[in-house]
C-alpha positions as CSV (number, residue, x, y, z in Angstrom):
1,M,0.0,0.0,0.0
2,D,1.4,3.4,-1.0
3,M,0.5,6.8,0.5
4,S,1.7,10.3,0.1
5,G,0.8,13.7,1.6
6,E,1.9,17.3,2.1
7,Y,1.5,19.4,5.3
8,R,2.2,23.0,6.1
9,I,3.6,23.3,9.6
10,E,3.8,26.7,11.4
11,A,7.3,26.2,12.6
12,S,10.8,26.7,11.1
13,I,12.5,23.9,9.2
14,D,15.0,23.5,12.1
15,Q,12.2,23.2,14.6
16,V,10.4,20.5,12.5
17,W,13.7,18.7,12.0
18,A,14.4,18.6,15.7
19,A,10.8,17.5,16.5
20,I,11.0,14.5,14.2
21,Q,13.9,13.3,16.2
22,N,12.6,14.1,19.6
23,P,11.1,11.0,21.3
24,D,8.8,13.0,23.6
25,I,7.3,14.9,20.7
26,L,7.0,11.8,18.6
27,K,5.3,9.8,21.4
28,A,2.7,12.6,21.7
29,A,2.2,12.7,17.9
30,I,1.9,9.0,17.1
31,P,-1.7,7.9,17.5
32,G,-2.0,5.2,20.2
33,C,1.7,5.4,21.2
34,E,2.2,4.2,24.8
35,E,6.0,4.0,24.8
36,L,8.7,5.4,22.7
37,D,12.3,5.1,23.7
38,K,15.4,6.3,21.9
39,T,17.9,3.5,21.8
40,S,20.5,5.3,19.7
41,D,20.9,8.5,17.7
42,T,18.9,7.0,14.8
43,E,16.9,4.1,16.5
44,M,13.8,4.0,18.7
45,S,11.6,1.2,20.1
46,A,7.9,1.7,20.4
47,K,4.7,0.2,21.8
48,V,1.5,1.3,20.0
49,S,-2.1,0.3,20.6
50,L,-4.4,0.6,17.6
51,K,-7.9,-0.3,16.5
52,I,-8.3,-1.2,12.8
53,G,-11.9,-2.0,12.1
54,P,-12.9,-4.7,14.6
55,V,-9.3,-5.7,15.4
56,K,-7.6,-4.0,18.4
57,A,-3.9,-4.8,18.8
58,K,-0.8,-3.7,20.6
59,F,2.2,-3.5,18.4
60,A,5.8,-3.6,19.7
61,G,8.3,-2.5,17.1
62,E,11.4,-0.7,16.1
63,V,11.8,2.6,14.2
64,E,15.0,3.7,12.4
65,L,15.9,7.1,10.9
66,Q,18.0,6.6,7.8
67,D,19.6,8.7,5.0
68,M,19.4,11.9,7.1
69,I,20.3,15.1,5.3
70,E,19.9,17.8,7.9
71,P,17.5,19.7,7.8
72,T,15.8,18.7,4.5
73,S,15.2,14.9,4.2
74,L,15.3,11.6,5.9
75,K,13.8,8.1,5.6
76,I,11.9,6.5,8.4
77,Q,11.8,2.7,8.5
78,G,9.8,0.7,10.9
79,E,8.4,-2.7,11.8
80,G,5.9,-3.8,14.4
81,K,4.5,-7.1,15.6
82,G,1.0,-7.4,17.1
83,G,0.9,-11.0,18.1
84,I,-2.1,-12.8,16.7
85,A,-3.3,-9.6,15.0
86,G,-0.3,-9.7,12.7
87,F,2.4,-7.3,11.7
88,A,3.0,-4.0,10.0
89,K,6.2,-2.8,8.4
90,G,7.1,0.1,6.1
91,G,8.9,3.2,5.5
92,A,8.5,6.8,4.5
93,D,10.7,9.3,2.6
94,V,10.2,12.7,4.3
95,Q,11.1,16.0,2.7
96,L,11.2,19.4,4.5
97,A,11.2,22.7,2.7
98,A,11.3,26.1,4.3
99,D,8.6,28.6,3.2
100,G,9.1,31.8,5.1
101,D,8.6,31.1,8.8
102,E,6.8,27.8,8.0
103,T,7.8,24.4,6.8
104,I,6.2,22.3,4.1
105,L,6.6,18.6,4.9
106,T,5.9,16.1,2.1
107,Y,6.1,12.3,2.4
108,T,5.7,9.2,0.4
109,A,5.3,6.0,2.3
110,K,4.9,2.3,1.6
111,A,3.4,-0.1,4.1
112,Q,2.8,-3.8,4.3
113,V,0.5,-5.7,6.8
114,G,0.1,-9.3,7.4
115,G,-1.9,-11.7,9.7
116,K,-5.4,-11.0,10.9
117,I,-5.2,-7.3,10.0
118,A,-4.5,-8.1,6.4
119,Q,-7.8,-10.1,6.3
120,L,-9.8,-6.9,6.9
121,G,-9.5,-5.8,3.3
122,S,-7.3,-3.3,1.6
123,R,-9.9,-0.5,1.5
124,L,-10.3,-0.4,5.3
125,I,-6.5,-0.7,5.9
126,Q,-5.8,2.1,3.3
127,S,-8.5,4.4,4.9
128,T,-7.2,3.7,8.4
129,A,-3.6,4.3,7.4
130,A,-4.5,7.6,5.8
131,K,-6.4,8.7,8.9
132,L,-3.5,7.7,11.1
133,A,-1.1,9.7,9.0
134,D,-3.3,12.8,9.1
135,K,-3.7,12.4,12.8
136,F,0.1,12.1,13.3
137,F,0.8,15.3,11.3
138,A,-2.0,17.2,13.1
139,N,-0.6,16.1,16.4
140,L,3.0,17.0,15.3
141,K,1.7,20.5,14.3
142,D,0.0,20.8,17.8
143,Q,3.2,19.7,19.6
144,L,5.3,22.3,17.7
145,A,2.7,25.0,18.4
146,N,3.0,24.2,22.1
147,T,6.8,24.4,22.3
């Protein structure tokens, strides 16, 4: 499944770059995130609880930031396992561009799910993934507005 989007964030490119790497801001921004711990400069472990259609699952996973070109681009790779519910893995290429005092963030992402979640059907999964992405960026914008 492929997704893409563009968001205007009312913060400088340097603030957005720092926020993407700040585990406290990311934890608050990721829908359903219960734990997010930085394990190295580019790696984090996470626990996320999500409801996708009738399936509710807790995912434990790893996130890695790759190909970082400060402050304009990076790749986010992640994989999570939700026990009997299945797994999710994917990545996103994120681009940041300054526009005056604001930042335009664009992303393209690929995701793959398996197990019980995959049985829900691609439309529900695609719709839920798009809603989660929108919620994440709305939360990120709110976190930056409160800093």
